[in-house]
N, C-alpha and C positions, 0 to 999 in steps of 0.2 A: 543089862545096864552096867557100865564100867564103874570102877572105883572113883574115877575122876568125876563122872556124872553124879554119883551119890554125894560126894563132898560138895560139889557145886549146889546141888539141891538143898543140902543141909544148911549151907551158908545163906542161901536165899531165904530159906524158911526162918532162920534166926533173925535176919534183918526185918523180914515181914512181921514176925512176932513182936519185935521191939518197936517197929514203926508201922502200924497197920495202914495209916494214911500216908500218901506221898508227901514227904517233907524233905527240904533241902538238908543234906548232911554235909558238913564241912569236911575237907580232906583231913585225914588223920595226921596229927602233928602240926597242923596249921595254927595260926594265931586264933582264928575263929573257933577251932576245936578246943584249944586251951581255955578259952573264955567261957565255954559251956559249964554249967554247974556239974558237980561230981556225979550226981545220980541221973543225969540226962541220958535217955536211951540213944540219942544221936551219937554220943561218945562211943558207946559200945558198937553201934551200927557202923560207924566210921572205922573202928578197929577191925571188925570182921571183914568189911569191904577191902581194907588195905591188905589184910592177911590173904584174902582170896586173890587179889590182884598179884601179890608177890608169888603165890603158889602157881598161878597160871603163867605169868610173864616174867618173873624174876625181878632183878634189880631195875627199878624204873629209870635210873640214870643210864644204866647200860643199854636199856631199850631205846632211850632217847638218842644216845650216842650212835646206836646202830641205824636209827632212822636218818640222822644227820649224814652219816657216811653213805647210806643208800641213796640219798638225794643230792650228794655232792656232784658238782659239775664235772663231767668227764671230758677228756680231749675229743675234739671233733673227729669224725671219720676222715675228713680231708687231711687231718694232721697225721694220720697213721700211715704206716708203710703200705705200699701197693702190693698186690699179689706178685707182680714181677720182681719187686725188691725182695720179698720174702722167699720166692723161688730161687733167686740168685744167692741169697744168704744161706739157703739150705743145701746148695750144691757142695759135694765133697771137695775138699782142698787136697792138693798133692801132699803126700807124706813128708814129714820133716826129714831133711837129709842130715843124718848124724855125722858129726865131725869132732875129731879130737882136737883139743887146743894145745898148742906148744907150751911146754912147761907144766902141764897138768898131768895127773895120772891117766892111764888108759881108760877108755870108756867101754863099759859092758854093752854088747849089742842085745837089745831086748828080743826075746824069742829064740835066741841062739846061745844056749849055755856054753860057757867056756870061750866064746869069741869076743875079742876086744879090738877096738880101734886105737891105734897109737898115732900120735901127731908126727908128721914128717918134719924133721928139723931142717931148716934151710942151711945147706952147706955153702958158706961164702968163701 
């Protein structure tokens, strides 16, 4: 039995000990929960239930946001690029032809240490 199982069993046992009969327990922090008398076991049961939910699933708002994102409408398959378009985009392009610009310093040639391209000045 894992530690997670032991904690779950403890939480369930505590809630059952507090409320042996099935009773509606308001959500922790809700107005209905706040209106319960101080010694009402439903208050403690709601607190244990909320803590257990946090332990298992984390922040409720983050979980709800994740569900909204997971169920967000996605673009239709018809709107996506076709296999032919993807294949064409994946084809290698010819290498860039390195050119020196007149008036600028010489350009170092990548992969050839000490080699530079110098712009040809137009003699007019």
